[in-house]
N, C-alpha and C positions, 0 to 999 in steps of 0.2 A: 350363739352367745345370748340372744334374747331368752332362750329356754332356761339358761342358767339363772338369769335375773328373775324370771317368773317363779322358779323353784325357790330362790333365796328370799323373795319378797315376803312370803308369809312368815318365814322364820325371823326376818328382820323386824316385822311388825310385832311378833310375839315378844321378841327381846325388848323392843321399845316399850311395850305395855308393861313388861316386867320391871324395867328400869324406872318407869314413872311411878310405879306403885310404891317404891321405897321399901322401908323396913316393916311396914304395917301389915304384912301378911301376903297372901297370894295376889298376883297381878289382877287388875281389873280387866275383864275380858269383854270384847265387843258383845253387845247384847245385854250387858248389865243395866238394870234400871237406873234412872237418874238419881233416885233416892240413895242407892248404894254408892254412886259416884260422890254425891255430896257428903255422905257419911264418912267415906274414906279420905276425900281430899279437902273437905271443908267448904266454906263459902268461897265462890270465885271472886277474884279481884274485879273482874268486869264480865259482862255478858253481852254477846253480839248476835244479832239475827243474821243468818246466812241462808237465804231461801227458806225452805221448810225446816232447816236445822237451826239449832242454837249452839253457839260456841261459848263454852265456859272457860274463862282465862284464869290461869293460876301463875301469877308473876312471882319470881323468886328474887326480887330486887330490893333496893336499888343497886347494891353491889353484886347481887346474884347474876348469874349468866344464863339462866334458863327461864323459859315461860312455857308451861304446858297448856295445850288447848284441847279440851274435851269436846268432841262433836256429839251432840245429842240429837237424834233424829226426831221426826214428827211423831213417832210412836213412843217417845220418851225414853229411848234406850241408847246406850253408848254405841256410837259407830266407830270412833277412833279416839285415841289419846296420843298426842304428838308433841314433842319438844320442838317449838317453832323458831327459836333463835339459832338458825343455821345458815350457812352460805347458800344452800339451795333455796330456802325460803326468801332470803333477801334478793336472790336472783329473779324472783317472780315480780319484784317491784320495778316498774319501768318508768324512768323519768319522762315527763311530758304526757304520760298515759294514765298512770295509777293515781287514784285520788286517796285522800287521807282516810276515808271510811274503809277503803279496800286494804290499806296498810294495817289498820286495826284488826281486820279479819285474817290477815296473813301472818303478822308477827306480834299482834297485841299492842298494848299501850307502851309508850316509851318509859324508860326509867327516869328520864330527865328531859325537860323542854327548855330551850333557850330561844328568846325572841330577839330578832334583829330588826330595828326600825328601818334601816336602809340595808338591803334592798327590799324590805317588807317580807321577810321569811322567818319561819320557825325551824329550829333544828331539833329533831327528835333523836335522842341518843339511846342506843341499845348496846349494853355490854354483853359479850358472848364469847364462847370458846371457839375460835375459828379452827376448823379441822380437828376439833377436840384437843388442840395443842396450845394455841396462842391466845393470850388474853387480849381481845380486840374490842373496839368500839365502832359500831356502825352508826353513822349519822345520816339521817334522811332529812333533806331540806324540803319544806313544804311552803308554797307561796300563800298569799292572802286569799286566793280563790279555793285553796284546798288541794291544789295539784302538786304532785311530787316534781321537783325541779332537778334534783341530783342526789346521789348517794356518795358517801365518802367513808372509806374504811381505813382504820389505822390501829396502832397499839392503844390499849386502854391506859390513859395516863394515870389513873388511880391505882393501877396495879404495877406500875413501873418502879424499879428500885430507885431509891433516893439519889444514888450516885450515877444514874443513867446520864450519859452525855458529858460527864465531867472528865477532864483530861488528867 
């Protein structure tokens, strides 16, 4: 089974790069210079340092359900272009372990922040398409020290029909 995954991974990466390129021509390929990434995708919404690499974030919000992250290596070339608002990405965030700076590098900036005085937490909201089917909202609760305390997933109330729940 692992060999099937290893054979499918390059194809999946190529499809992801093609999907992220949109209608503006051929997909950005790994190895493309940063100038080409910027010319094709525009200015990023945020930039994060991640070791020797830089992450260029392209949010499609606040109602959008995707955030693309372009990883630019120390050599100034594209290493990967990934849609990060996925169940798999959120699973990398561990309550009691992950810090807010890590959240930004994993899934980017939230589309909305709510502050709760008691118990001293901020709720970072991320709309996304769960399993590419459901309009969902992941909420990440971060305490005043910057530590993730919990994650909560549910339907995106902004995309629910107005008659939802009425008898």
